[in-house]
Structures are given as structure tokens and as C-alpha cells.
N, C-alpha and C positions, 0 to 999 in steps of 0.2 A: 650204592650198590643195589642192583635189582634182585629181588628174591623171587625165584620161580616156584610156583606151587606144584605139588605132585599131580599127576594126571587123575588121581582118585578123587580130588576135590570136585564138588558139584559145580557144574557150569551155571553161571548166573542166567536168569530167565531171558534177559535181553540178548545175551550172547547166544543162547540156545536157539532163539528165534532166528537170529541172523545166520547161524550155521545151517538151520533147516532150509531157509530160503536159498542159501548158496548151493546146498546139495540139490535142491529141486531145479535150480537154474542150470547146474551141470548136467542133470538128467535130460532136461529139454534140449540143451546144446548137443548132447550125444545123439539124440534122436533125429537131428536135422539131416537132410540129405547131403551127400558129399559135395554136390555143386554149391550149396549154400555155405557149407563150411569153408570151401575154397574161396568163395566170394568174400567172406569175412576176413580170411587170411590176407588176401590181396588188398583189401581196404585198410587193414591195420599196417601193412607194409607201406602203403601210400601215405598214411598219416605219420609214420615214423621217419620217412625219408627226409623231410626238411630239417628235422632235428639232427640227423646224422650229418647232413651236408654242412650245417653250420659249425659242427664240431671238428670235422676233419674230412679229407678226401675219401670218397667211397672206395672200398675194396671191390675187386671184380665180381665177387659173389654177392655183393650187396646191391648191385644195380637192379632196379625194378623190372619185373616182367611186363612186357607190353602186350598183355592178353586180357580177355574178358572171359569170365566163366560161362 
């Protein structure tokens, strides 16, 4: 059985560093222009498509958009 520590416990130094880097990465992502965010979204959809197709037929709303940002 896993024991969960209360949120008041100090965060280990390695984990604190990872959380800080993750927070900074999210800040940088949020500052990107909308066109770049949209390009990333389409790229992730294209990467996921083969995985979905192997598992089951695509639903109508899962078909990829044939556009470029």
C-alpha cells in the first residue's frame, strides 16, 4: 500500500528543480504566438493518428485536418 505524504512535507531538491524547469517550460509555451501553438497541435495530432488507427476505426471527429498553419 502506497503512503501519500502531506503537502506540507518539503519537496526533495531534485524534484524542486524538475518542477521549476517544468514551470518555466510552460511559461515559454504560453508566450508562443497562436500560429506556433496551432502548428504544435496539428503535429501532435499527426503523431497520434497511426496509434489510433491501429487500435480501432476513427470516429468522424478524429479525422485529421488537411491544413497547414
